[in-house]
C-alpha positions as CSV (number, residue, x, y, z in Angstrom):
1,M,145.2,40.8,63.8
2,S,142.3,42.9,65.3
3,A,144.7,45.9,67.5
4,L,142.5,44.3,70.2
5,A,143.9,40.7,69.8
6,E,147.3,42.5,69.7
7,K,146.7,44.5,73.0
8,G,145.7,40.7,74.6
9,I,142.5,41.5,74.8
10,S,139.7,38.9,73.6
11,T,136.9,40.5,70.9
12,A,133.4,39.4,71.5
13,A,134.3,36.6,68.7
14,E,136.5,35.3,70.8
15,R,134.5,35.6,73.8
16,D,131.2,33.7,74.6
17,D,128.2,35.5,73.2
18,P,125.0,34.7,74.4
19,Y,123.6,37.2,72.4
20,P,124.8,37.9,69.1
21,S,123.3,41.5,68.0
22,R,124.8,43.6,64.9
23,Q,126.8,40.9,63.8
24,E,123.8,39.8,61.0
25,S,122.4,40.7,57.8
26,V,119.1,39.3,59.1
27,A,117.5,39.9,62.5
28,R,116.5,36.7,64.5
29,F,115.3,35.5,68.1
30,L,117.0,34.3,70.4
31,P,115.7,32.5,73.8
32,R,115.7,34.2,76.8
33,R,119.2,32.5,79.1
34,E,118.0,33.9,82.7
35,P,115.1,33.8,84.7
36,V,112.9,36.9,85.1
37,V,113.0,36.5,88.5
38,S,115.1,35.4,90.7
39,G,113.8,36.7,94.1
40,T,110.9,35.1,96.3
41,V,107.9,36.8,98.2
42,D,109.1,36.3,101.3
43,A,112.5,38.4,100.1
44,G,110.6,41.9,99.9
45,P,107.7,44.0,99.1
46,L,106.4,42.7,96.2
47,N,103.3,40.3,96.6
48,Q,103.0,36.7,94.9
49,R,100.4,38.6,92.2
50,Q,102.4,41.5,91.7
51,L,106.2,39.5,90.8
52,D,103.8,37.0,88.2
53,E,102.9,40.2,86.8
54,F,106.4,41.5,86.1
55,E,107.4,37.5,85.4
56,A,104.4,37.0,82.8
57,N,105.0,40.8,80.9
58,G,107.9,42.5,81.6
59,F,107.0,45.5,83.5
60,L,105.1,46.0,86.9
61,V,103.2,49.6,87.4
62,L,102.9,51.1,91.1
63,P,101.0,53.6,90.8
64,E,101.9,56.7,93.2
65,L,104.7,54.5,95.2
66,L,105.8,58.6,96.1
67,S,104.0,61.1,97.9
68,A,103.0,64.1,95.7
69,N,105.4,66.6,98.4
70,E,108.0,63.6,97.2
71,V,107.3,64.7,93.5
72,E,107.3,68.1,94.1
73,R,111.3,68.4,95.6
74,C,112.2,66.2,92.5
75,L,110.6,68.8,90.3
76,S,112.6,71.1,92.1
77,E,115.6,69.6,91.7
78,I,115.2,69.5,87.7
79,E,114.1,73.2,87.8
80,L,117.2,74.3,89.7
81,I,119.0,72.3,87.0
82,R,117.1,73.7,84.0
83,S,117.7,77.3,85.6
84,N,121.4,77.0,84.7
85,R,122.7,77.1,81.5
86,D,126.1,75.9,82.1
87,W,124.4,72.3,82.6
88,L,123.7,72.5,78.8
89,S,127.3,72.0,77.8
90,R,127.6,69.3,80.1
91,P,129.1,65.5,78.5
92,E,125.7,64.2,80.8
93,A,123.5,66.1,78.9
94,V,121.2,65.3,75.9
95,I,120.0,68.6,74.1
96,E,116.4,67.7,71.8
97,P,117.7,67.2,67.9
98,E,115.9,70.7,66.7
99,A,116.1,72.4,70.7
100,D,118.1,74.2,72.6
101,A,116.8,72.5,75.7
102,L,117.7,70.1,77.8
103,R,116.1,66.2,76.5
104,S,118.0,64.1,79.2
105,L,119.9,64.1,81.8
106,F,122.3,60.9,83.0
107,A,124.2,60.5,86.3
108,V,122.0,61.9,88.1
109,H,122.9,60.4,91.1
110,R,126.4,61.3,90.4
111,L,125.6,65.1,90.3
112,S,123.0,65.7,93.5
113,D,123.0,64.3,96.6
114,F,119.1,64.7,96.5
115,F,118.5,62.4,93.8
116,A,121.4,60.3,95.2
117,A,119.3,59.8,98.1
118,V,116.1,58.9,95.6
119,S,118.0,55.8,94.1
120,S,118.3,54.9,97.7
121,D,115.3,54.6,98.8
122,E,114.1,51.7,100.5
123,R,110.6,51.1,98.5
124,I,112.2,51.8,95.1
125,V,115.3,49.0,95.8
126,R,114.4,46.8,97.7
127,R,111.8,46.0,95.2
128,A,114.9,46.0,92.6
129,M,116.9,43.7,94.9
130,Q,113.4,41.5,95.6
131,I,113.1,41.0,91.5
132,L,116.6,40.6,90.7
133,G,117.6,38.4,93.8
134,S,121.0,40.0,94.3
135,D,122.9,42.7,95.8
136,V,122.5,45.8,92.9
137,Y,124.2,48.7,92.2
138,I,123.6,51.6,89.5
139,T,124.6,51.4,86.4
140,Q,122.9,54.2,84.5
141,S,120.4,57.2,85.8
142,R,118.8,59.4,84.1
143,V,116.3,62.4,84.1
144,N,114.4,62.5,80.5
145,L,112.1,65.1,79.9
146,K,109.2,65.7,77.3
147,P,107.8,69.6,77.4
148,G,105.0,70.4,76.0
149,F,104.5,70.4,72.1
150,S,108.2,70.1,71.8
151,G,109.2,66.7,73.1
152,K,110.5,64.0,71.0
153,G,110.0,60.2,70.9
154,F,112.1,57.4,72.2
155,Y,111.8,54.7,69.3
156,W,111.2,51.1,70.1
157,H,114.2,49.1,71.5
158,S,115.6,46.6,74.0
159,D,117.7,48.5,76.1
160,F,119.9,44.8,76.8
161,E,120.8,45.1,73.4
162,T,122.4,48.6,73.1
163,W,124.2,47.7,77.1
164,H,125.5,44.8,75.8
165,V,126.7,45.5,72.8
166,E,127.9,49.1,73.6
167,D,128.4,48.5,77.5
168,G,129.3,44.6,77.6
169,M,126.3,43.9,79.9
170,P,127.2,40.2,79.7
171,R,123.5,38.8,80.9
172,M,119.9,40.1,81.3
173,R,120.4,40.0,85.2
174,A,119.1,44.1,85.4
175,V,115.7,46.2,85.5
176,S,114.9,49.8,85.0
177,C,112.6,52.0,87.5
178,S,111.4,54.5,86.4
179,I,109.4,57.8,88.4
180,L,107.0,59.4,86.8
181,L,106.8,63.1,88.1
182,T,103.9,64.2,86.0
183,E,101.1,62.8,84.9
184,N,101.3,60.6,82.2
185,N,99.0,59.7,80.5
186,R,97.5,59.3,76.6
187,H,98.4,62.5,75.2
188,N,102.2,63.8,76.6
189,G,104.1,61.2,75.0
190,P,103.7,58.2,77.8
191,L,106.1,55.0,77.9
192,M,104.7,52.5,75.9
193,L,105.3,48.1,76.0
194,V,105.3,45.4,74.5
195,P,104.1,42.4,77.3
196,G,105.5,39.3,76.9
197,S,108.9,40.9,74.9
198,H,111.5,40.5,77.4
199,R,110.9,36.6,76.7
200,H,112.8,36.8,73.8
201,F,115.9,38.2,72.5
202,L,115.8,40.8,69.4
203,T,119.4,41.0,67.6
204,C,119.4,44.3,65.3
205,V,120.8,44.8,62.2
206,G,123.9,47.1,61.6
207,E,127.5,47.5,62.4
208,T,128.3,49.9,64.9
209,P,129.6,53.2,64.3
210,D,132.8,54.7,66.6
211,E,131.3,56.6,69.9
212,H,127.9,55.7,68.6
213,Y,126.3,57.1,71.8
214,R,126.9,60.8,70.8
215,Q,124.0,60.3,67.7
216,S,122.3,57.6,69.9
217,L,121.0,59.7,72.3
218,R,119.4,62.5,70.3
219,S,118.2,60.0,67.5
220,Q,118.6,55.9,67.2
221,K,119.6,54.5,64.0
222,F,121.7,51.4,65.2
223,G,120.4,48.7,67.9
224,V,116.3,49.2,66.9
225,P,114.9,46.2,65.8
226,D,113.2,45.9,62.3
227,D,109.8,46.0,61.7
228,A,109.1,42.9,60.7
229,N,109.4,41.2,63.9
230,L,108.8,44.3,65.7
231,Q,105.3,43.4,64.3
232,T,105.5,39.6,65.7
233,L,106.5,41.6,69.3
234,I,103.3,43.2,68.9
235,D,101.0,40.3,67.6
236,D,101.7,38.2,70.1
237,G,101.8,40.4,73.6
238,G,99.9,43.2,72.4
239,L,101.0,47.1,73.4
240,R,100.3,49.1,76.8
241,S,100.6,51.8,77.4
242,A,102.0,52.8,81.8
243,L,100.0,55.8,82.6
244,G,99.0,57.4,85.8
245,P,99.9,60.0,88.1
246,A,102.8,61.7,90.0
247,G,104.6,59.5,92.1
248,T,103.8,56.5,90.1
249,V,106.8,54.1,90.0
250,I,107.5,51.4,86.7
251,F,109.9,48.8,87.3
252,F,110.5,46.9,83.7
253,D,113.1,44.0,82.6
254,C,115.7,45.4,80.6
255,N,115.1,43.2,77.5
256,T,111.2,44.7,77.4
257,M,111.1,46.1,73.9
258,H,109.7,49.6,74.4
259,G,109.7,53.3,73.4
260,S,107.6,56.2,73.4
261,G,106.3,58.8,71.0
262,S,106.4,62.4,71.1
263,N,104.7,65.3,73.1
264,I,102.4,67.1,70.8
265,S,100.1,67.8,74.2
266,P,100.6,71.4,76.1
267,W,101.0,69.0,79.3
268,P,104.7,68.1,80.2
269,R,106.5,64.8,81.3
270,S,108.8,64.3,83.2
271,N,110.6,60.9,84.4
272,L,113.4,60.1,86.7
273,F,115.1,57.1,86.0
274,F,117.6,54.2,87.8
275,V,118.9,51.4,86.5
276,Y,119.6,48.2,89.0
277,N,122.1,45.9,88.2
278,R,123.4,42.6,90.0
279,V,126.2,43.0,91.5
280,D,127.3,39.7,89.5
281,N,126.5,41.5,86.4
282,R,129.4,43.8,85.9
283,L,129.9,45.1,82.5
284,E,132.2,43.9,80.6
285,R,134.2,44.7,77.5
286,P,131.0,46.0,74.9
287,F,131.0,43.0,72.0
288,C,130.6,45.0,69.7
289,D,134.5,45.5,70.1
290,K,134.1,49.6,70.4
291,A,136.0,51.9,73.1
292,P,133.2,51.9,75.9
293,R,130.0,54.3,76.4
294,P,131.7,57.1,79.0
295,E,131.2,56.2,82.7
296,F,127.8,58.4,82.8
297,L,126.2,56.5,81.0
298,A,127.8,52.8,81.8
299,A,128.9,52.1,85.3
300,R,132.1,50.1,85.2
301,E,134.7,52.3,87.7
302,Y,132.2,53.9,90.4
303,C,129.9,51.2,91.0
304,P,129.8,50.4,94.9
305,T,126.5,48.4,95.8
306,V,123.7,50.4,96.9
307,R,122.2,49.7,100.6
308,P,118.0,50.7,100.8
309,S,117.8,53.4,103.3
310,A,114.9,54.9,104.7
311,F,114.2,58.0,103.3
312,P,110.5,58.9,103.1
313,N,110.7,62.1,105.1
314,S,114.6,63.0,105.7
315,W,115.9,63.3,101.6
316,P,118.7,66.1,101.5
317,T,117.9,69.5,101.2
318,S,121.5,69.8,99.3
319,H,121.1,70.1,95.7
320,A,122.9,69.4,92.2
321,R,127.0,70.1,92.8
322,G,127.9,71.8,89.7
323,D,131.2,70.7,89.4
324,A,129.7,67.0,90.0
325,G,131.3,66.0,86.7
326,T,134.8,66.6,87.1
327,Q,134.8,64.1,90.0
């Protein structure tokens, strides 16, 4: 009997797991069980063409949804954080594998009053609610930075595969929102997506190590697709780079296969990232029977419903809280 079973906690094998992954020696495709779009055209700002595009491709690019002034304020907040070397030692901070530079900072909506306001901006939240057809909460937020010449890439993956296996997200009922804070062009490591890949769940091989997140946030080795099945997805759907000027917002389904290359151009790439999950899809015990990842990666205890607020011209001027991680 496993240690979990001795404590009366059900394991993945004892639960109905609709998307078993990292449990077999050969990867395979499983059918998606949940709808891609649950809301209707009259429930929010997206028109029918945009909803149909999201349904078909698994993502939607909305150019310049934020103004230049709003982007500059976001960048100023990031610079405030980066200028404080103490942030590099925080658990929420991920450092580049070969450089003493910030790669990602998680839970930014908890660490910064300013980013908390951005995360509830009605232009973003109402679109997420419309796609998911439900009230939402933030299960993860972060800033991703790719400085010029040195920013490392993120290999191909489905977020849902990790969120399901390592965090216990039951179903594909979450949507990611990436806000471009710098121009994303063909040369600076833009987000690449595989259209249509969200319609099938691709399992991965290899048993999840203990505290896998400590290594995976810098360089992921488990929960990545095999080459042959990835080739099949790309042959079927093609590849799309999400390009656009600063202020562009990209919504993509939690199961859309995506990744990005390293930035060897001189132009930095900075993105602000929020994950909105349906309130009835809250995280359970991880399906890999490991300890849950930390709260700053996968919100369990701190998950109030996000209420859309009209902040475009009144984002707060207060900035990052140096002691937020102790709350």
